[in-house]
N, CA, C and O atoms as a GROMACS GRO file, in nm:
protein
  580
    1MET      N    1  17.691   9.574  10.651
    1MET     CA    2  17.794   9.632  10.568
    1MET      C    3  17.758   9.611  10.421
    1MET      O    4  17.717   9.502  10.381
    2ARG      N    5  17.772   9.718  10.342
    2ARG     CA    6  17.739   9.710  10.200
    2ARG      C    7  17.842   9.624  10.126
    2ARG      O    8  17.962   9.636  10.150
    3PRO      N    9  17.794   9.538  10.036
    3PRO     CA   10  17.887   9.453   9.960
    3PRO      C   11  17.967   9.536   9.859
    3PRO      O   12  17.930   9.648   9.825
    4GLN      N   13  18.076   9.477   9.813
    4GLN     CA   14  18.163   9.543   9.716
    4GLN      C   15  18.087   9.576   9.587
    4GLN      O   16  18.114   9.679   9.524
    5SER      N   17  17.994   9.492   9.548
    5SER     CA   18  17.919   9.518   9.424
    5SER      C   19  17.836   9.646   9.435
    5SER      O   20  17.818   9.716   9.335
    6ILE      N   21  17.785   9.676   9.552
    6ILE     CA   22  17.709   9.800   9.569
    6ILE      C   23  17.804   9.919   9.566
    6ILE      O   24  17.770  10.025   9.513
    7ARG      N   25  17.921   9.903   9.623
    7ARG     CA   26  18.020  10.012   9.616
    7ARG      C   27  18.060  10.038   9.471
    7ARG      O   28  18.077  10.153   9.430
    8GLN      N   29  18.076   9.930   9.393
    8GLN     CA   30  18.107   9.945   9.250
    8GLN      C   31  17.991  10.011   9.177
    8GLN      O   32  18.011  10.097   9.091
    9PHE      N   33  17.869   9.971   9.211
    9PHE     CA   34  17.750  10.035   9.154
    9PHE      C   35  17.754  10.185   9.180
    9PHE      O   36  17.732  10.264   9.089
   10ASP      N   37  17.780  10.223   9.305
   10ASP     CA   38  17.788  10.365   9.340
   10ASP      C   39  17.888  10.439   9.251
   10ASP      O   40  17.857  10.544   9.196
   11LEU      N   41  18.005  10.383   9.238
   11LEU     CA   42  18.112  10.445   9.160
   11LEU      C   43  18.070  10.466   9.014
   11LEU      O   44  18.080  10.577   8.962
   12PHE      N   45  18.024  10.361   8.950
   12PHE     CA   46  17.990  10.370   8.808
   12PHE      C   47  17.863  10.453   8.784
   12PHE      O   48  17.857  10.530   8.689
   13TYR      N   49  17.764  10.437   8.869
   13TYR     CA   50  17.638  10.510   8.852
   13TYR      C   51  17.658  10.660   8.871
   13TYR      O   52  17.612  10.740   8.790
   14LEU      N   53  17.728  10.697   8.977
   14LEU     CA   54  17.750  10.840   9.002
   14LEU      C   55  17.843  10.901   8.898
   14LEU      O   56  17.828  11.018   8.862
   15ALA      N   57  17.940  10.824   8.849
   15ALA     CA   58  18.026  10.872   8.740
   15ALA      C   59  17.943  10.896   8.614
   15ALA      O   60  17.965  10.993   8.542
   16ALA      N   61  17.849  10.806   8.586
   16ALA     CA   62  17.762  10.823   8.470
   16ALA      C   63  17.677  10.949   8.484
   16ALA      O   64  17.657  11.021   8.386
   17LEU      N   65  17.628  10.976   8.603
   17LEU     CA   66  17.550  11.098   8.625
   17LEU      C   67  17.636  11.223   8.608
   17LEU      O   68  17.592  11.322   8.551
   18ALA      N   69  17.759  11.217   8.657
   18ALA     CA   70  17.850  11.331   8.641
   18ALA      C   71  17.879  11.356   8.493
   18ALA      O   72  17.883  11.471   8.449
   19LEU      N   73  17.900  11.250   8.417
   19LEU     CA   74  17.922  11.266   8.274
   19LEU      C   75  17.798  11.319   8.203
   19LEU      O   76  17.809  11.397   8.108
   20SER      N   77  17.682  11.278   8.247
   20SER     CA   78  17.557  11.332   8.189
   20SER      C   79  17.547  11.481   8.214
   20SER      O   80  17.505  11.557   8.126
   21ALA      N   81  17.584  11.523   8.333
   21ALA     CA   82  17.583  11.667   8.364
   21ALA      C   83  17.682  11.742   8.276
   21ALA      O   84  17.653  11.851   8.227
   22LEU      N   85  17.800  11.684   8.256
   22LEU     CA   86  17.899  11.745   8.169
   22LEU      C   87  17.848  11.755   8.025
   22LEU      O   88  17.866  11.858   7.960
   23ALA      N   89  17.784  11.650   7.975
   23ALA     CA   90  17.729  11.651   7.840
   23ALA      C   91  17.620  11.758   7.828
   23ALA      O   92  17.611  11.826   7.726
   24PHE      N   93  17.538  11.774   7.932
   24PHE     CA   94  17.436  11.878   7.932
   24PHE      C   95  17.499  12.016   7.924
   24PHE      O   96  17.456  12.101   7.847
   25LEU      N   97  17.601  12.038   8.005
   25LEU     CA   98  17.667  12.169   8.005
   25LEU      C   99  17.733  12.198   7.871
   25LEU      O  100  17.726  12.311   7.821
   26LEU      N  101  17.798  12.099   7.812
   26LEU     CA  102  17.863  12.119   7.683
   26LEU      C  103  17.764  12.144   7.570
   26LEU      O  104  17.793  12.219   7.477
   27GLY      N  105  17.648  12.082   7.579
   27GLY     CA  106  17.548  12.098   7.473
   27GLY      C  107  17.435  12.191   7.509
   27GLY      O  108  17.330  12.190   7.444
   28TYR      N  109  17.455  12.271   7.612
   28TYR     CA  110  17.349  12.357   7.663
   28TYR      C  111  17.286  12.445   7.554
   28TYR      O  112  17.164  12.449   7.542
   29ASP      N  113  17.366  12.514   7.478
   29ASP     CA  114  17.312  12.604   7.375
   29ASP      C  115  17.230  12.527   7.272
   29ASP      O  116  17.122  12.572   7.232
   30ASP      N  117  17.280  12.412   7.230
   30ASP     CA  118  17.206  12.330   7.133
   30ASP      C  119  17.075  12.277   7.192
   30ASP      O  120  16.973  12.272   7.123
   31ILE      N  121  17.079  12.239   7.318
   31ILE     CA  122  16.959  12.187   7.385
   31ILE      C  123  16.853  12.295   7.395
   31ILE      O  124  16.736  12.271   7.368
   32VAL      N  125  16.894  12.416   7.435
   32VAL     CA  126  16.800  12.527   7.448
   32VAL      C  127  16.742  12.562   7.311
   32VAL      O  128  16.622  12.584   7.299
   33ALA      N  129  16.826  12.566   7.209
   33ALA     CA  130  16.778  12.596   7.074
   33ALA      C  131  16.677  12.491   7.028
   33ALA      O  132  16.577  12.524   6.964
   34SER      N  133  16.703  12.365   7.059
   34SER     CA  134  16.612  12.257   7.022
   34SER      C  135  16.478  12.270   7.094
   34SER      O  136  16.373  12.254   7.033
   35VAL      N  137  16.482  12.300   7.223
   35VAL     CA  138  16.359  12.318   7.301
   35VAL      C  139  16.280  12.436   7.246
   35VAL      O  140  16.158  12.429   7.232
   36GLU      N  141  16.349  12.545   7.215
   36GLU     CA  142  16.280  12.662   7.161
   36GLU      C  143  16.217  12.632   7.025
   36GLU      O  144  16.104  12.673   7.000
   37ALA      N  145  16.289  12.561   6.939
   37ALA     CA  146  16.236  12.528   6.806
   37ALA      C  147  16.115  12.436   6.816
   37ALA      O  148  16.014  12.458   6.750
   38GLU      N  149  16.125  12.333   6.899
   38GLU     CA  150  16.014  12.239   6.912
   38GLU      C  151  15.892  12.303   6.977
   38GLU      O  152  15.779  12.276   6.938
   39SER      N  153  15.915  12.389   7.076
   39SER     CA  154  15.802  12.452   7.143
   39SER      C  155  15.737  12.558   7.054
   39SER      O  156  15.615  12.573   7.057
   40SER      N  157  15.815  12.632   6.976
   40SER     CA  158  15.756  12.733   6.889
   40SER      C  159  15.676  12.667   6.776
   40SER      O  160  15.577  12.722   6.730
   41ALA      N  161  15.719  12.550   6.732
   41ALA     CA  162  15.643  12.476   6.632
   41ALA      C  163  15.507  12.432   6.686
   41ALA      O  164  15.411  12.417   6.611
   42ALA      N  165  15.500  12.414   6.817
   42ALA     CA  166  15.374  12.376   6.882
   42ALA      C  167  15.296  12.498   6.929
   42ALA      O  168  15.190  12.484   6.990
   43GLY      N  169  15.348  12.618   6.901
   43GLY     CA  170  15.280  12.740   6.941
   43GLY      C  171  15.304  12.781   7.084
   43GLY      O  172  15.226  12.857   7.141
   44LEU      N  173  15.410  12.733   7.143
   44LEU     CA  174  15.444  12.765   7.282
   44LEU      C  175  15.577  12.837   7.286
   44LEU      O  176  15.656  12.830   7.192
   45GLN      N  177  15.602  12.905   7.394
   45GLN     CA  178  15.730  12.973   7.414
   45GLN      C  179  15.802  12.913   7.535
   45GLN      O  180  15.776  12.950   7.649
   46MET      N  181  15.891  12.820   7.508
   46MET     CA  182  15.971  12.758   7.614
   46MET      C  183  16.116  12.762   7.572
   46MET      O  184  16.147  12.758   7.453
   47GLY      N  185  16.204  12.772   7.669
   47GLY     CA  186  16.345  12.779   7.634
   47GLY      C  187  16.433  12.726   7.744
   47GLY      O  188  16.420  12.611   7.788
   48ALA      N  189  16.523  12.812   7.788
   48ALA     CA  190  16.626  12.772   7.883
   48ALA      C  191  16.568  12.718   8.014
   48ALA      O  192  16.619  12.620   8.069
   49ASN      N  193  16.464  12.781   8.064
   49ASN     CA  194  16.408  12.735   8.192
   49ASN      C  195  16.354  12.593   8.183
   49ASN      O  196  16.368  12.515   8.278
   50VAL      N  197  16.292  12.560   8.072
   50VAL     CA  198  16.238  12.425   8.054
   50VAL      C  199  16.353  12.324   8.042
   50VAL      O  200  16.348  12.216   8.100
   51ALA      N  201  16.456  12.361   7.967
   51ALA     CA  202  16.572  12.271   7.951
   51ALA      C  203  16.639  12.246   8.086
   51ALA      O  204  16.669  12.132   8.121
   52ILE      N  205  16.662  12.352   8.160
   52ILE     CA  206  16.726  12.339   8.292
   52ILE      C  207  16.636  12.262   8.388
   52ILE      O  208  16.683  12.175   8.461
   53GLY      N  209  16.507  12.294   8.388
   53GLY     CA  210  16.413  12.225   8.476
   53GLY      C  211  16.403  12.077   8.446
   53GLY      O  212  16.400  11.995   8.537
   54SER      N  213  16.398  12.043   8.319
   54SER     CA  214  16.391  11.902   8.280
   54SER      C  215  16.517  11.828   8.322
   54SER      O  216  16.510  11.717   8.375
   55PHE      N  217  16.633  11.890   8.299
   55PHE     CA  218  16.758  11.827   8.339
   55PHE      C  219  16.764  11.810   8.491
   55PHE      O  220  16.803  11.704   8.540
   56ALA      N  221  16.728  11.914   8.563
   56ALA     CA  222  16.732  11.908   8.710
   56ALA      C  223  16.637  11.800   8.763
   56ALA      O  224  16.672  11.726   8.854
   57PHE      N  225  16.517  11.792   8.706
   57PHE     CA  226  16.421  11.690   8.747
   57PHE      C  227  16.479  11.551   8.724
   57PHE      O  228  16.470  11.464   8.811
   58GLY      N  229  16.539  11.531   8.608
   58GLY     CA  230  16.599  11.402   8.576
   58GLY      C  231  16.711  11.366   8.673
   58GLY      O  232  16.719  11.252   8.720
   59MET      N  233  16.797  11.462   8.703
   59MET     CA  234  16.907  11.435   8.796
   59MET      C  235  16.855  11.402   8.936
   59MET      O  236  16.907  11.312   9.001
   60VAL      N  237  16.755  11.474   8.981
   60VAL     CA  238  16.698  11.445   9.112
   60VAL      C  239  16.638  11.304   9.114
   60VAL      O  240  16.654  11.230   9.211
   61LEU      N  241  16.569  11.268   9.005
   61LEU     CA  242  16.511  11.134   8.996
   61LEU      C  243  16.620  11.027   9.000
   61LEU      O  244  16.607  10.929   9.074
   62TYR      N  245  16.726  11.044   8.922
   62TYR     CA  246  16.835  10.946   8.920
   62TYR      C  247  16.907  10.939   9.055
   62TYR      O  248  16.944  10.830   9.098
   63LEU      N  249  16.925  11.051   9.120
   63LEU     CA  250  16.989  11.050   9.252
   63LEU      C  251  16.899  10.985   9.357
   63LEU      O  252  16.947  10.915   9.446
   64LEU      N  253  16.770  11.008   9.345
   64LEU     CA  254  16.676  10.942   9.437
   64LEU      C  255  16.681  10.791   9.418
   64LEU      O  256  16.682  10.717   9.516
   65LEU      N  257  16.684  10.745   9.295
   65LEU     CA  258  16.693  10.602   9.269
   65LEU      C  259  16.824  10.544   9.323
   65LEU      O  260  16.825  10.435   9.380
   66TRP      N  261  16.934  10.618   9.305
   66TRP     CA  262  17.062  10.572   9.361
   66TRP      C  263  17.050  10.559   9.513
   66TRP      O  264  17.094  10.459   9.570
   67PHE      N  265  16.993  10.660   9.578
   67PHE     CA  266  16.976  10.659   9.723
   67PHE      C  267  16.892  10.539   9.768
   67PHE      O  268  16.924  10.471   9.866
   68LEU      N  269  16.783  10.516   9.695
   68LEU     CA  270  16.694  10.406   9.733
   68LEU      C  271  16.763  10.270   9.723
   68LEU      O  272  16.741  10.183   9.807
   69VAL      N  273  16.844  10.253   9.620
   69VAL     CA  274  16.914  10.124   9.605
   69VAL      C  275  17.032  10.115   9.700
   69VAL      O  276  17.044  10.019   9.776
   70SER      N  277  17.118  10.214   9.696
   70SER     CA  278  17.246  10.206   9.765
   70SER      C  279  17.236  10.228   9.916
   70SER      O  280  17.311  10.168   9.992
   71ARG      N  281  17.146  10.311   9.958
   71ARG     CA  282  17.140  10.345  10.100
   71ARG      C  283  17.019  10.284  10.171
   71ARG      O  284  17.028  10.244  10.287
   72ARG      N  285  16.906  10.279  10.101
   72ARG     CA  286  16.784  10.228  10.165
   72ARG      C  287  16.754  10.082  10.128
   72ARG      O  288  16.665  10.020  10.187
   73ARG      N  289  16.828  10.029  10.030
   73ARG     CA  290  16.816   9.888   9.991
   73ARG      C  291  16.677   9.853   9.940
   73ARG      O  292  16.622   9.748   9.975
   74VAL      N  293  16.621   9.940   9.858
   74VAL     CA  294  16.490   9.917   9.798
   74VAL      C  295  16.511   9.850   9.663
   74VAL      O  296  16.556   9.912   9.567
   75GLY      N  297  16.478   9.722   9.656
   75GLY     CA  298  16.506   9.642   9.538
   75GLY      C  299  16.433   9.686   9.412
   75GLY      O  300  16.488   9.675   9.303
   76ILE      N  301  16.310   9.735   9.426
   76ILE     CA  302  16.233   9.775   9.308
   76ILE      C  303  16.299   9.892   9.236
   76ILE      O  304  16.281   9.909   9.115
   77ALA      N  305  16.374   9.973   9.308
   77ALA     CA  306  16.440  10.089   9.246
   77ALA      C  307  16.542  10.046   9.141
   77ALA      O  308  16.564  10.118   9.044
   78ARG      N  309  16.603   9.930   9.160
   78ARG     CA  310  16.700   9.884   9.059
   78ARG      C  311  16.631   9.852   8.928
   78ARG      O  312  16.689   9.870   8.821
   79TRP      N  313  16.508   9.803   8.934
   79TRP     CA  314  16.433   9.775   8.812
   79TRP      C  315  16.392   9.904   8.742
   79TRP      O  316  16.386   9.909   8.619
   80ILE      N  317  16.364  10.007   8.819
   80ILE     CA  318  16.333  10.138   8.760
   80ILE      C  319  16.458  10.194   8.691
   80ILE      O  320  16.449  10.255   8.585
   81ILE      N  321  16.574  10.174   8.753
   81ILE     CA  322  16.700  10.216   8.691
   81ILE      C  323  16.720  10.143   8.558
   81ILE      O  324  16.760  10.205   8.459
   82VAL      N  325  16.691  10.015   8.555
   82VAL     CA  326  16.704   9.938   8.430
   82VAL      C  327  16.606   9.991   8.325
   82VAL      O  328  16.643  10.008   8.209
   83LEU      N  329  16.484  10.017   8.365
   83LEU     CA  330  16.384  10.069   8.272
   83LEU      C  331  16.428  10.203   8.213
   83LEU      O  332  16.417  10.224   8.092
   84LEU      N  333  16.476  10.292   8.297
   84LEU     CA  334  16.523  10.422   8.248
   84LEU      C  335  16.645  10.408   8.158
   84LEU      O  336  16.660  10.484   8.063
   85PHE      N  337  16.732  10.312   8.188
   85PHE     CA  338  16.847  10.286   8.102
   85PHE      C  339  16.799  10.242   7.963
   85PHE      O  340  16.852  10.288   7.862
   86LEU      N  341  16.701  10.153   7.960
   86LEU     CA  342  16.649  10.106   7.832
   86LEU      C  343  16.585  10.221   7.753
   86LEU      O  344  16.598  10.227   7.631
   87VAL      N  345  16.517  10.310   7.823
   87VAL     CA  346  16.460  10.428   7.756
   87VAL      C  347  16.573  10.514   7.700
   87VAL      O  348  16.562  10.566   7.588
   88ASN      N  349  16.680  10.530   7.776
   88ASN     CA  350  16.794  10.610   7.729
   88ASN      C  351  16.860  10.547   7.608
   88ASN      O  352  16.916  10.619   7.525
   89LEU      N  353  16.855  10.416   7.597
   89LEU     CA  354  16.914  10.349   7.481
   89LEU      C  355  16.844  10.387   7.351
   89LEU      O  356  16.903  10.379   7.244
   90THR      N  357  16.718  10.428   7.360
   90THR     CA  358  16.648  10.469   7.240
   90THR      C  359  16.709  10.595   7.179
   90THR      O  360  16.688  10.624   7.061
   91GLY      N  361  16.784  10.669   7.258
   91GLY     CA  362  16.852  10.789   7.208
   91GLY      C  363  16.980  10.760   7.132
   91GLY      O  364  17.040  10.851   7.076
   92LEU      N  365  17.023  10.634   7.130
   92LEU     CA  366  17.145  10.598   7.058
   92LEU      C  367  17.136  10.631   6.909
   92LEU      O  368  17.233  10.676   6.848
   93ARG      N  369  17.020  10.609   6.853
   93ARG     CA  370  17.002  10.638   6.711
   93ARG      C  371  17.028  10.785   6.682
   93ARG      O  372  17.094  10.819   6.584
   94ALA      N  373  16.978  10.872   6.767
   94ALA     CA  374  16.998  11.016   6.748
   94ALA      C  375  17.146  11.052   6.764
   94ALA      O  376  17.196  11.139   6.694
   95ILE      N  377  17.213  10.987   6.856
   95ILE     CA  378  17.355  11.014   6.878
   95ILE      C  379  17.435  10.981   6.752
   95ILE      O  380  17.524  11.056   6.712
   96PHE      N  381  17.401  10.869   6.690
   96PHE     CA  382  17.477  10.828   6.573
   96PHE      C  383  17.440  10.907   6.448
   96PHE      O  384  17.521  10.916   6.355
   97THR      N  385  17.321  10.965   6.443
   97THR     CA  386  17.286  11.046   6.327
   97THR      C  387  17.352  11.183   6.334
   97THR      O  388  17.380  11.244   6.231
   98VAL      N  389  17.377  11.232   6.454
   98VAL     CA  390  17.444  11.361   6.472
   98VAL      C  391  17.591  11.350   6.436
   98VAL      O  392  17.651  11.445   6.386
   99GLY      N  393  17.648  11.236   6.461
   99GLY     CA  394  17.791  11.217   6.440
   99GLY      C  395  17.864  11.222   6.572
   99GLY      O  396  17.809  11.262   6.674
  100LEU      N  397  17.987  11.181   6.569
  100LEU     CA  398  18.065  11.175   6.692
  100LEU      C  399  18.127  11.311   6.722
  100LEU      O  400  18.215  11.360   6.652
  101THR      N  401  18.078  11.370   6.829
  101THR     CA  402  18.132  11.495   6.881
  101THR      C  403  18.178  11.468   7.024
  101THR      O  404  18.161  11.358   7.075
  102VAL      N  405  18.234  11.567   7.086
  102VAL     CA  406  18.275  11.551   7.226
  102VAL      C  407  18.152  11.521   7.312
  102VAL      O  408  18.156  11.434   7.399
  103GLN      N  409  18.044  11.593   7.286
  103GLN     CA  410  17.923  11.572   7.364
  103GLN      C  411  17.866  11.433   7.343
  103GLN      O  412  17.825  11.368   7.440
  104THR      N  413  17.861  11.384   7.220
  104THR     CA  414  17.807  11.251   7.197
  104THR      C  415  17.900  11.143   7.253
  104THR      O  416  17.853  11.040   7.301
  105ALA      N  417  18.030  11.166   7.246
  105ALA     CA  418  18.125  11.070   7.304
  105ALA      C  419  18.105  11.061   7.456
  105ALA      O  420  18.108  10.952   7.512
  106ILE      N  421  18.084  11.174   7.520
  106ILE     CA  422  18.059  11.176   7.665
  106ILE      C  423  17.927  11.106   7.696
  106ILE      O  424  17.918  11.032   7.794
  107SER      N  425  17.827  11.129   7.614
  107SER     CA  426  17.697  11.063   7.634
  107SER      C  427  17.710  10.912   7.618
  107SER      O  428  17.651  10.836   7.696
  108LEU      N  429  17.785  10.867   7.519
  108LEU     CA  430  17.807  10.724   7.501
  108LEU      C  431  17.882  10.663   7.619
  108LEU      O  432  17.849  10.554   7.665
  109LEU      N  433  17.983  10.734   7.667
  109LEU     CA  434  18.058  10.687   7.784
  109LEU      C  435  17.968  10.679   7.906
  109LEU      O  436  17.978  10.586   7.987
  110SER      N  437  17.879  10.777   7.921
  110SER     CA  438  17.783  10.776   8.032
  110SER      C  439  17.692  10.653   8.023
  110SER      O  440  17.664  10.589   8.124
  111LEU      N  441  17.645  10.622   7.903
  111LEU     CA  442  17.562  10.503   7.885
  111LEU      C  443  17.638  10.375   7.919
  111LEU      O  444  17.584  10.284   7.981
  112LEU      N  445  17.763  10.371   7.878
  112LEU     CA  446  17.847  10.255   7.908
  112LEU      C  447  17.866  10.239   8.059
  112LEU      O  448  17.856  10.128   8.112
  113LEU      N  449  17.894  10.349   8.127
  113LEU     CA  450  17.910  10.343   8.273
  113LEU      C  451  17.780  10.301   8.341
  113LEU      O  452  17.782  10.228   8.440
  114SER      N  453  17.667  10.347   8.287
  114SER     CA  454  17.538  10.305   8.342
  114SER      C  455  17.517  10.156   8.325
  114SER      O  456  17.466  10.089   8.414
  115ALA      N  457  17.557  10.103   8.210
  115ALA     CA  458  17.544   9.959   8.186
  115ALA      C  459  17.629   9.879   8.285
  115ALA      O  460  17.585   9.776   8.336
  116VAL      N  461  17.749   9.926   8.311
  116VAL     CA  462  17.836   9.860   8.408
  116VAL      C  463  17.776   9.868   8.548
  116VAL      O  464  17.778   9.770   8.623
  117ALA      N  465  17.720   9.983   8.582
  117ALA     CA  466  17.656   9.999   8.713
  117ALA      C  467  17.540   9.900   8.728
  117ALA      O  468  17.523   9.839   8.833
  118ILE      N  469  17.462   9.885   8.622
  118ILE     CA  470  17.349   9.792   8.625
  118ILE      C  471  17.399   9.648   8.640
  118ILE      O  472  17.337   9.567   8.710
  119TYR      N  473  17.509   9.617   8.577
  119TYR     CA  474  17.569   9.484   8.594
  119TYR      C  475  17.592   9.456   8.743
  119TYR      O  476  17.561   9.347   8.792
  120TYR      N  477  17.647   9.554   8.815
  120TYR     CA  478  17.675   9.534   8.957
  120TYR      C  479  17.546   9.524   9.040
  120TYR      O  480  17.547   9.467   9.149
  121LEU      N  481  17.437   9.580   8.989
  121LEU     CA  482  17.310   9.568   9.061
  121LEU      C  483  17.254   9.427   9.061
  121LEU      O  484  17.171   9.392   9.144
  122PHE      N  485  17.300   9.346   8.967
  122PHE     CA  486  17.245   9.212   8.954
  122PHE      C  487  17.346   9.102   8.989
  122PHE      O  488  17.327   8.986   8.954
  123ARG      N  489  17.451   9.139   9.058
  123ARG     CA  490  17.547   9.040   9.108
  123ARG      C  491  17.480   8.964   9.222
  123ARG      O  492  17.394   9.019   9.291
  124PRO      N  493  17.518   8.838   9.244
  124PRO     CA  494  17.455   8.758   9.351
  124PRO      C  495  17.466   8.823   9.489
  124PRO      O  496  17.371   8.817   9.568
  125GLU      N  497  17.580   8.884   9.519
  125GLU     CA  498  17.594   8.945   9.652
  125GLU      C  499  17.501   9.066   9.668
  125GLU      O  500  17.455   9.094   9.779
  126THR      N  501  17.473   9.137   9.558
  126THR     CA  502  17.379   9.250   9.565
  126THR      C  503  17.239   9.198   9.589
  126THR      O  504  17.166   9.252   9.673
  127LYS      N  505  17.202   9.095   9.517
  127LYS     CA  506  17.068   9.038   9.535
  127LYS      C  507  17.049   8.989   9.679
  127LYS      O  508  16.945   9.013   9.740
  128ALA      N  509  17.149   8.922   9.732
  128ALA     CA  510  17.140   8.872   9.871
  128ALA      C  511  17.129   8.989   9.968
  128ALA      O  512  17.052   8.983  10.064
  129TRP      N  513  17.204   9.094   9.944
  129TRP     CA  514  17.203   9.211  10.031
  129TRP      C  515  17.066   9.280  10.028
  129TRP      O  516  17.014   9.320  10.132
  130LEU      N  517  17.008   9.292   9.908
  130LEU     CA  518  16.876   9.354   9.896
  130LEU      C  519  16.769   9.264   9.956
  130LEU      O  520  16.677   9.313  10.022
  131ASP      N  521  16.780   9.133   9.936
  131ASP     CA  522  16.683   9.039   9.993
  131ASP      C  523  16.689   9.039  10.145
  131ASP      O  524  16.587   9.026  10.212
  132GLU      N  525  16.808   9.054  10.199
  132GLU     CA  526  16.826   9.059  10.345
  132GLU      C  527  16.749   9.177  10.403
  132GLU      O  528  16.688   9.166  10.509
  133ARG      N  529  16.752   9.288  10.333
  133ARG     CA  530  16.679   9.408  10.375
  133ARG      C  531  16.529   9.385  10.370
  133ARG      O  532  16.455   9.428  10.459
  134ALA      N  533  16.484   9.315  10.266
  134ALA     CA  534  16.342   9.288  10.249
  134ALA      C  535  16.289   9.198  10.361
  134ALA      O  536  16.173   9.210  10.401
  135GLU      N  537  16.374   9.108  10.410
  135GLU     CA  538  16.332   9.016  10.516
  135GLU      C  539  16.326   9.082  10.652
  135GLU      O  540  16.243   9.045  10.736
  136SER      N  541  16.413   9.181  10.676
  136SER     CA  542  16.414   9.250  10.806
  136SER      C  543  16.430   9.399  10.784
  136SER      O  544  16.540   9.453  10.794
  137PRO      N  545  16.317   9.468  10.754
  137PRO     CA  546  16.326   9.611  10.725
  137PRO      C  547  16.375   9.692  10.844
  137PRO      O  548  16.334   9.671  10.958
  138ASP      N  549  16.463   9.785  10.814
  138ASP     CA  550  16.518   9.876  10.913
  138ASP      C  551  16.458  10.012  10.886
  138ASP      O  552  16.468  10.061  10.774
  139THR      N  553  16.395  10.074  10.985
  139THR     CA  554  16.328  10.200  10.962
  139THR      C  555  16.417  10.320  10.988
  139THR      O  556  16.373  10.433  10.968
  140SER      N  557  16.538  10.299  11.031
  140SER     CA  558  16.628  10.412  11.056
  140SER      C  559  16.685  10.462  10.924
  140SER      O  560  16.691  10.390  10.825
  141LEU      N  561  16.728  10.587  10.925
  141LEU     CA  562  16.792  10.648  10.809
  141LEU      C  563  16.943  10.640  10.817
  141LEU      O  564  17.013  10.704  10.739
  142ALA      N  565  16.993  10.562  10.911
  142ALA     CA  566  17.137  10.549  10.927
  142ALA      C  567  17.197  10.480  10.806
  142ALA      O  568  17.132  10.398  10.741
  143ASP      N  569  17.321  10.513  10.777
  143ASP     CA  570  17.395  10.450  10.666
  143ASP      C  571  17.414  10.302  10.698
  143ASP      O  572  17.466  10.269  10.804
  144PRO      N  573  17.372  10.213  10.607
  144PRO     CA  574  17.381  10.069  10.636
  144PRO      C  575  17.521  10.012  10.623
  144PRO      O  576  17.537   9.890  10.618
  145ASP      N  577  17.623  10.096  10.618
  145ASP     CA  578  17.762  10.046  10.609
  145ASP      C  579  17.795   9.974  10.731
  145ASP      O  580  17.907   9.924  10.744
   0.00000   0.00000   0.00000
């Protein structure tokens, strides 16, 4: 049975992903314009497809990491989540230079929810649950609830 800390991780992590998707949708036009400007400066023609593809790739990666931690109990995936969170923190400077808009407020809230989710990944009961899996690997894809 999954511990309460993993259930809390699920809640906060997936909420953070949902807010990230909302921020992407709200800032879609600005994101596409930015991709087009940066790519044309480099002599390339990229736009909406690159923005959508990059976002979709990121979401698939984050969902895969969630699955690996929450369902498959792969401990290394939590460290990758932490690493990606730290990389995302580098974007804080850009958020504050743009000013507080609805999109930046949603992005900040998403970062906050991610931080809370990471907190639950390092609770003692989570560590014990992940270590238990490492000691006796289960090869089935069944839900470990």
